[in-house]
C-alpha positions as CSV (number, residue, x, y, z in Angstrom):
1,G,0.1,0.0,0.0
2,F,0.5,3.6,0.1
3,G,2.3,5.1,3.4
4,T,1.6,8.9,3.1
5,I,-1.4,10.9,1.5
6,Y,-1.1,14.6,0.9
7,K,-3.8,17.1,-0.5
8,A,-2.6,19.5,-3.2
9,I,-3.7,21.7,-5.8
10,W,-3.3,20.8,-9.6
11,L,-2.6,24.0,-11.5
12,K,-3.9,23.4,-15.0
13,N,-2.9,26.7,-16.7
14,N,0.6,27.6,-15.3
15,E,2.6,25.2,-17.2
16,N,1.3,26.1,-20.6
17,E,1.7,29.7,-20.0
18,E,5.1,29.5,-18.8
19,Y,6.1,27.5,-21.9
20,E,4.5,30.1,-24.2
21,E,6.4,32.9,-22.6
22,D,9.7,31.1,-22.9
23,E,9.1,30.6,-26.6
24,N,8.2,34.2,-27.1
25,E,11.4,35.4,-25.2
26,D,13.5,33.5,-27.8
27,D,11.9,35.2,-30.7
28,E,12.2,38.6,-29.1
29,D,15.8,38.0,-28.4
30,D,16.5,37.5,-32.2
31,D,14.6,40.7,-33.1
32,D,16.2,42.8,-30.5
33,D,19.7,42.6,-32.0
34,D,18.4,43.7,-35.5
35,D,16.5,46.7,-34.1
36,K,19.1,48.2,-31.8
37,D,20.5,50.8,-34.1
38,E,17.0,52.0,-35.2
39,D,15.9,52.2,-31.5
40,E,18.8,54.5,-30.6
41,E,18.0,56.9,-33.4
42,D,14.3,56.9,-32.5
43,K,15.1,57.5,-28.9
44,D,16.5,61.0,-29.5
45,D,13.5,62.0,-31.5
46,D,10.9,60.7,-28.9
47,D,12.6,62.4,-25.9
48,D,10.7,65.7,-26.7
49,D,7.3,64.1,-26.7
50,D,7.5,61.6,-23.9
51,D,6.1,64.1,-21.1
52,D,2.7,64.4,-22.9
53,D,2.2,60.8,-23.1
54,D,2.9,59.7,-19.5
55,D,-0.7,60.1,-18.2
56,D,-2.1,57.9,-21.1
57,D,0.4,55.3,-20.4
58,N,-0.7,55.0,-16.6
59,D,-4.3,54.7,-17.7
60,E,-3.7,51.8,-19.9
61,E,-1.4,50.0,-17.3
62,D,-4.2,50.2,-14.8
63,E,-6.7,48.5,-17.3
64,D,-4.2,45.8,-18.1
65,K,-3.9,45.0,-14.4
66,E,-7.6,44.7,-13.9
67,D,-7.8,42.3,-16.9
68,D,-5.0,40.1,-15.4
69,D,-6.7,39.9,-12.1
70,E,-9.9,38.6,-13.8
71,E,-8.0,36.2,-15.8
72,D,-6.3,35.0,-12.7
73,D,-9.6,34.5,-11.0
74,D,-10.9,32.3,-13.9
75,D,-7.5,30.3,-13.8
76,D,-8.2,29.6,-10.2
77,K,-11.6,28.1,-10.9
78,D,-9.8,25.7,-13.5
79,D,-7.5,24.3,-10.8
80,E,-8.4,21.0,-9.0
81,E,-7.9,19.6,-5.7
82,V,-5.8,16.4,-6.1
83,I,-4.2,13.7,-3.6
84,L,-0.6,12.7,-3.8
85,K,0.1,9.2,-2.6
86,C,3.5,8.2,-1.6
87,H,4.1,4.5,-1.9
88,K,6.4,3.2,1.1
89,N,8.9,1.5,-1.1
90,L,8.4,3.0,-4.4
91,N,11.8,4.2,-5.0
92,E,13.5,0.8,-4.0
93,N,10.9,-1.3,-5.8
94,L,10.1,0.8,-9.0
95,N,9.8,-2.1,-11.6
96,E,7.4,-4.1,-9.3
97,F,5.5,-1.0,-8.4
98,L,5.0,-0.1,-12.1
99,K,3.8,-3.8,-13.0
100,E,1.2,-3.5,-10.2
101,W,0.4,0.1,-11.1
102,E,-0.3,-0.8,-14.7
103,Y,-2.7,-3.5,-13.6
104,H,-4.7,-1.1,-11.3
105,T,-4.9,1.7,-13.9
106,N,-6.5,-0.7,-16.5
107,V,-9.0,-2.1,-14.1
108,L,-9.8,1.1,-12.2
109,S,-10.0,3.5,-15.3
110,S,-12.2,1.1,-17.1
111,Y,-14.9,2.0,-14.6
112,D,-14.1,5.6,-14.2
113,I,-13.5,5.2,-10.4
114,I,-10.3,7.0,-9.8
115,D,-8.6,9.6,-12.4
116,F,-4.7,9.4,-12.4
117,Y,-2.9,12.5,-13.5
118,G,0.5,10.9,-13.3
119,F,3.7,10.8,-11.1
120,T,5.6,13.7,-9.4
121,K,8.8,13.8,-7.2
122,D,8.8,15.2,-3.8
123,P,11.5,17.9,-4.0
124,N,12.4,17.5,-0.3
125,T,12.7,13.8,0.0
126,S,13.2,12.9,-3.9
127,K,10.5,10.2,-3.4
128,Y,8.1,9.5,-6.2
129,M,4.2,10.1,-5.6
130,V,1.1,9.5,-7.6
131,V,-1.2,12.3,-8.4
132,M,-4.8,11.2,-8.2
133,Y,-8.2,12.9,-8.4
134,Y,-9.3,14.3,-4.8
135,A,-13.1,13.2,-4.2
136,N,-14.2,15.6,-1.4
137,K,-17.2,13.7,-0.4
């Protein structure tokens, strides 16, 4: 059996957002190198006009922050409570455990009794844990 059971939150949207941000950062780096000279020339011309536009920029930033807060609330609704089950000797008997695990997932998933999300590793103990649906009933 399982030794320790933890309750956790499965963050559905965070992983995809981080991946998309990383992809965009790489693209921006390539473009930045090409545009450096042009930006320096434009900077001299824009210095005179910057004072008039400051108030407009602040209003736009406030609206963006409100939109971000609303999106964060929607993301929280998508998150799910899950349980993390830590098998007593999972790290020592991994092959044996995986054979038994395959059997259980085939039997249980056919009846939709338990949803399995996969495995994760406890960063403090380096032990593997099973991520499962948390039925709060």
